[in-house]
C-alpha angles and dihedrals in degrees: 000000000000113000094237089057096044092049094065090063120043121201119198127179117214127192119282098032099298116143122194119205115195122194097223113194102096095162087065094037089251095295115184098254126173089260093051091046090054091049090048091053091054092046093052091048090053096045093046092065100032107107093187093067115097103167136010124211120197124198142148133248119239124002099330136062092206135322089210127228123020099265099196088063091061094069091057091044090065090079096048118100114255097243092056092045090050092054092047095048094046090053090048093050094047093047094055096038090055086097086074090061096056111115093223124073116269129208129198115212099198100200096171144342115357108193132183110313088011089061090048089053090056091046090053090064121090095236133022132200118181138192107251091237096045116116121225118195144152105206097172098129091045086063093047091256135127110234115269143187092056093300090144089057103034099048095052091042093054105031106015132249100287095061092036091056093047093050096043100038103030100028096238114184114216124200121218090255092052091045090059091054091052095045092246088126129022094232141354117220137184114293111267094026102074096100091051089052093048092048092051089055091043092056090050090051092047091052092062124090107285098216093048091045095051093047091048090053089053090050092053097043118122093014096311132276119338093233144357095265091056089051092050093050092050094045093047087062102033096048094054089050089060091042088062093053129101087229092067090055089048091049092051092046092049092051091048092048096043096239139116113274121245104215120192102182093250 
């Protein structure tokens, strides 16, 4: 990957299988440029097949998490035929939302403004922690745009229809502190400390049994099972899979011996 592309997305490996991805174009408030999108594609491809990864944390460099789509491109898009635009936007959405398809848990550390597609990227993660003063907004209609990148699915899924309607139709701006009260983020923390909070949670996640954790993520995907019977059918298969693992024996031994378990994913 060319250096100028790789530089807009930093990848850092922390102990215990935690990987930190940092959107790294602070002068543009971490807008999703073509270069960053290319780097993101490569990062997702690598993480998807890396069996040593147990949790992924996503954050932004500088004062913003992400300002979303690359706005200067929109003016040129006005002259492009709708079928071609549709294909381009669908590819863009699917590329960035690939984080939702990772088998390991993902955490968004929303260090600053999360706008439009940038907000959707945070919503696509399994867990979200936000700086209290961060601003979360989806100003699509204020730009003359229909919402994109699954905003009309992700916002209702995470925060419910009332807040989703207010943000998408009325342009409501939500601070990190307000987002916590509405369930849009798991917790709001003091500005400047959101990455530390997210990493603390990530290390707790990474310390759990990998097979059980991955299967639990599958069970909760898309808002969870549609009904109790579906949950019972899934669990009656998934739980025996973990019962057959070495990690279950290690977990039981660790509990019996009063020590921290050392899970291997086997």
